[in-house]
N, C-alpha and C positions, 0 to 999 in steps of 0.2 A: 504493500500500500504506500510505503514511503516514496517509492519511485514515481508513481502516477501523481501523488500529491505534490511532490517537488516540481514535477513538470507543469502541473496546473498552476502552481504558484508562480513559476517562472513566466508562464504565458500571461497570467494576470498582471505581473509586473511590467512585462514588455508592452502589453496592451495599454496599461495606464500611462506609460511613457510615450508610446507611439501616437495614440489618438490625439492627445493635446497638441503634440508637435505638428501632426498633420493638419489639425484644425487651425493652428496658428499660421502655418504656411499658406493654407488656402485663404485665410483672412487677409494676410499681408498681400498676397498676390491679387486678391479681389480689390483691395484698397488701392493698390498701385494701378490696376486696370481702370478703376473708376476715376482716379486722378488724371491718368493719361488721356482717358476718354474726354474728361472735362476740358483739359487743355486743348485737345484736338478740336472739340466743338467751338471753344472760345476763339482759337486761331481761325477756324473756318468762317466764323462770322466776320472777323477782321478782313479775311481774304475777299469775301463777297463785297464789302464796302470799298476795298481797294481796287476792285475790278471796274467800278463804275466811273465813267468819265463825266465831264460837266454836262454833256448832252444826254446823260442817262444810259448810254449804250455801253455794252461790255467791252473792255479792252484787255487784251492778254498782257500780263505783266511779266517781263523777262528780266531777271536779276543776275548780275555777276558779283561774286564774292571775291573782292580783290583789295584787301586792307591797305596795300601799299601802291595804289594806282598812280600816285604822283611820282613814283621812282622812275628812273630813266633806263631800266633794263629791258632785256628781250621779252620778258614776261609781260611787261606793260605794252610793248608793241603788239603782242598777240591780242591783248584785251581790246585795244582801239581798232585794230583791223577786224576783229570778230564783231564788234559793235557796228562798224561801218558796213560789213557784209550783211548782217541781219537787218539793218535799217533799210538797205536797198531792196530786200525781198519782202520783209514784213513791216511795211510802212506804218500800219495802224497800231502796232504794239507800243506799249510803254516800256522804256528801257531804264533800268536802275543799276547803279553801281554802289555796292556797300564798300565804304572806305574808312580808314582811320586817319586820313589826312585832314584833320579838323582845323589845322592852322592855316589852311588856304581855302579859297572859295571854289565852287564848281567851275566858274568861268576861268579862274587861274589854272585849274587842272587841265581844262580843255586847251587853253592857250599853250600850256607846257607840252601837251601831246603834239600840238601843231608845230611848235618850235623844235622839239627834239626829234620827232619822227616824221614830220611832214605829213601828218594825218589830220584831216578835218572831217567832222561828222556832219551829215546832212540834216539831222533832226536833233532836237534837244535830248539830253540825258539827265535823269534825276539822280542826285547823289544823296545817299543816306549815310550821314556821318556817324561813325561809331566812337563811343567814349572809351571803350575798354581794349583798345588795340595792344596796350602794354601786356596783356595776358598771353600774347603769342610771341613776345620778344624773348630771345634766348638768354638775355642778361638776367631774367627773372628766375631761370632754372639752371644754376651752375652744375647741378647733378640731375640725372634722369631728364635730360633736356627734351628728348623726343616725346616722352610721355607727358611732360609738363606742358609743352607747346600744344600738343594734340588735345589735351583736356582743356587748355585755355582757349583753343579754337572753338570748342563746343560752347563755352560761355559767351564768346564773342559772336558765334553764330546765333545763339539764342537772342542776344541783343538785336541782331540784324533781323531775325524772324519776327520779333515783337514789333519792330518799327515799320516793317513792310513785309507783307506776305505775298510772294509772287506766285504765278502759275508755273513758271519755268525757272529753275534755279541752276546756275552753272558756276561751279567752283573753278576759277581760272588761275589759281595761285598755289594749289597743292594742299588745301586743308580738307583732306578726305573725311575727317571725323565729323564734318558738318553735313555730310551727305545723308546719313540716316535721320538726322534731326529734321532737315527740310522735307525729306520724303515721307516719314511716318508721322511726324507731328504737324508739319506744314501742309501735307497733302500735295506736294509739288512733284512735277516731273523733274528729275534731277540728272544733270550731266556734268562732266568735268573735262578739263584739259590738263593733262599731267605733264609738267615740264621735267620733273625729277621725283622719283618715288621717295617718300619720307624715309623708308628703309629699303635696302636692297640686299640681294644675296652677296654682292661684293662687300657690303659693310659687314655682313656676318663673317665673310672670309677673312677680313682684316682682323677682327677680334679673335677668330678661331686660330689664325696664324700668329697672333700676338705681334702684329705690325703696328708701329707708331704712325699715326696720321693726325690731321687736324681735328678729327672727331674721335680719336682714340689716344688719350694722353699716355705719355711714356710710363708714368707710375702705374698705369693699368696694364699696358702691354708687357711690362717687365715683371708682373706679378701673376703667376699661374692661377691663383685662387680668384683674384679680382677679375682676371680674364674669363674664367669659367662662369662666374656670377654674371658678368656683363653679357656673355653669350646667351645664357638662359633668359636674361631680360630681353635681349634682342629677339630671340626666337618667339617668346610670348607676345612681344609687341608686334612682330611680323604677322602672327596669327590674327590678332585683333585688327591690324591694318588691312589685312586681306578681307576680313568680313565687312568692315565699313566701306571699303572700296567697291566691293561686289554689290553694294546697294544701288550703285549708279545705273541708270537706265541707258546711258550712252557714255562711252569713254573714248576720248581722243588722247593720243600720246604724240610726242614730238620727234621721235627718232626710233630707229631699230633697237638701239640699246634700251631705251625706256620701255618699248614694246615687250621685249623679252622678259624684263623684270616684272612688269605689271601683269603680264600673262601668267607668270609663275606664281605670283603672290595673290592675285585677285581671282584667278580661274574664270576668265570672262571672255573667251574667244568669240562668243556669239555677238558681242556688242563693242568690240575693241578695234580701233583703226588708227593707222599712222596718218597724222596731218602735219606735215612739215610746217614749222612756224614761218610767218611772213617776213621776208627780208626785203628791204627797200633796194632790190637789185637794180632796177632801172635808173634810179637816181645816181647810184655809184657807177653804173655803166656809162653814164654821161661824162664821167671824167675822161679826158683825152688820154689815150694810152700811147704816149710817144716813146720812141726809141732814142735815148740820149747816149751819145758816145762818151761823154765825160760828165761827171757829177762833181759838184763842189763838196758834197758830203752825203752821208747816208743816215736816214732816221729809221729807227725800229719803233713801231707803234703797237701798243696793246690796248684792246678795248674790253672792258668788263667792269661790273660793279665792284666796289672795294669791299668784298666779302672774303672771309678766310679761305674758302674752298677754291677761289680763283688763283690762289698761290702766287701773288705778286712777288713774294720774297724769292721764289725760284727764278723769276724773271730778272730781278736785280742781281742775284748771285751769278746767274749764267752770263749776264752782260758784263759783270765784273771779271769773270773768268776769260771772256772774249777780249776785253780790254788789256788784260795782263799779257796777251800774246802779241799785242800791237805796239808799234813804235809811237813816240809822242805825237808825231805828225799824223799818223793814222787815227790815234785816239781822238785827236781834236776834230776829226771829220765824222765822228760817230756820236749819235745821241739816242737815248731811250726816252720815249714819251709814254706815260701811263695815263690813259683816258678812261674815266669811269664815273659812275654815279654814287653819291653818298645819300643813304636813306635816313640816317639818324646819327646820334652821338657816337655809338660804338663804331660806325663806319668812319666817322671823322677821326676818332682816336686811332683807328687802324692806319689811316693815311699818315698821321703823325708818327706812328711807329715805323712805317715804311721810309719816311723821310730821314728818320734817325739811322736806319739801317744803311741808307745811301751815304749818309755822312760818315758813318763808321767805316764803310768800305771804300770811301773816296770815289764814289761813282756819281757822275753828273746825270741826274734824272729830272725830267720835267713832269710835273703833275698837272693834269687838266681835269678839274672836277666839275661835274654838272654843266658841261659846256653845251652851247646850242648846236643844232644839227649842221649848220653851214660851216662852223669851225671844225667839226669832226670830219666833214667831207674834205675840207682843205688839207687837214693833216694826213688823211689817208691818200689823197692825191699826190702828196709829196713824198710819202714813205717808200722805202725800199722793201722792208720786211714787216709783215703783220705777225704779231706774237701772241700766243695763247698757251697757257700752262696748266689749266685745270685738269686734274685727274678725273676720268670718267665724267667729263662734261656731257650732260644729257643730250644737248644738240650743239649749239655754238653759233648763234646768230652773228656775233662779232667775227667769227671765222669766215662766214659767208660774205659779210660786208667787206672784209679785207680782200678777199679774192675778187669780188666784183669791182672793187676800187682799183685793182691792178697791182696790189702788193704781192710779193712772194710770201705765201703763208707758211708759218712754222707753228704747228699745233701739237697738242699732246697726243701721244700714241695710244689712245683709249677712247671709249665712249663714242659719241656722235661724230666727232671729227674723223676718227679712224674708220667707222662703219658706213657713214653716210656722206661725208663732205669731201675730205681730202682723199678722194679715190681717183684712180685713173680715168681720164676722159678719152674714149676711143683708143685706149692703149697708151696714152701719153700722160706724163706726170702733171699734177695740178698743184703740187706743193710738197712740203716736208713734214715729217713727224719726229718727235723726240720724247724722252721721258726722264731725263736727269740733267743736272747742272752741266755735266761734261758734254752730254750729247746735244743739248741745246746750244752750247757755246760752239761746238764743232759744226753744227748745222748752220748757224749764223755765219761762221767763218767761211764755210763752203759757198753759201749764197753770195756773200760779198765778194768772193774771189772769182765768181763766174763772169763770163763775158756778158755784155749787155744783150747780145743776140740770144744766148741761152736763157737768160732771165726773162726776156720778152716772150719766148715760146711758152715758158711755164705760165706766165701771166695771162697769155692769150688762151691757153687751154683751160685755166681756172675760170676765166670769164665765161667761156662757152659752157662750162659745166653747171653754172649756178642758176640757170633759168628755171630749173625745177623748184627753186625756193622763192619764187616771186610772189608778190602780193596777190596776183591774179590766180595763181595755182592754189594758194592758201584759201582764198574765198570760195573757189569751186569745191574743194575738198571739205572745208568747214561747213558749208551749207548742206552738202550731201550727208555729212555725219549727223548734223543737228536736226535734220528733217523729221526724224522720228519723234523728237520732243514736241513738235508743233502739230502733230496729227491728233 
């Protein structure tokens, strides 16, 4: 009897523990469901009112999430070209840009786009200014930066959703964690243009191999335990990133490299397409490509925002290595010009650090920050070499612009430049690739030592190859990809 009695007692004890836990779980789940349903209905009412124009007719609201829309990078050029393309086809829609650039007016933002990119929109754009952009800035998260910025983007996305509920939502800056928010709470059709995956299998490999990079500090890469913990963190983050990204109804990526990583992480082959970013190819092709027998000097020009991943330090060190091989007379005829945009105080501090590095190495470098488009065009028109050093650059609009302007491009042997841009054209070279301080210096030395005839042939081949990156090609492919969102 003791056996059955003990068994019955054990069953009663388990039942007494299990049933209250089950009831509590159901209650909490039901409460969360009711709360989410209430939020969904509240947002739905705001959406209805937002769709009505002054004449009482419904208008489709199309919103782009681009917190740094006033920055001068390639991602912003995609934004303005995308808006221009959509306005041409869907003239009656209302277009909204969520931005954190609250220190400038909407008119100033549009004037900036016209000045930097030579892009003017045909119809008005409404700007929704966000107060909490600081939540997505890396300075706020010295540790667990990816997770911190991603969670911060959800809060920033919530602010955007509360202020304006669109019919169609497009994340054009890489904040994938906002996609389920707008889809499931906002009831929107959601799409995204991915410039660079928040996490990639390459980043996992860097941690797994204990390699020191700008996003993998030496104190972590040198410690097996910390490297293992960071790898686990990255793997878990990649799983979550894959889920939020898969919520998108339509996904565009900017290169073969990005395509491969997003496909592996998001498992979304049925709605994934490559749409090369728009490069102002024709404007740069207008620069006269003259063959000059003699030059007074040679300039090496770099285009890229002053962000750590652009690796301007490598450019300066490589140029220093090049100068060390030259005579005083040859050094006097060489100059390095760094052209880029500064988005905020950390970027400005980065420029100051780069200037200090130049002083320490004794390298003469010109910094051109946030310059107008015409000045950029002039610098490229006079340059001999276009320089790019970012490891695994997702695409490289600056690389294309350098090639179209007639410079001899020297880019990093990885990512978009390697797979999509600096590739042979009809069997002929279009530029050069490198991946270290020594190989960059050697490549620059080789380019400068070439005859003008040989440089001209490479410049001509490069120019012929970049037509596939034009504004017109982008518009056709972008409209084709986004058509699903408007049905």
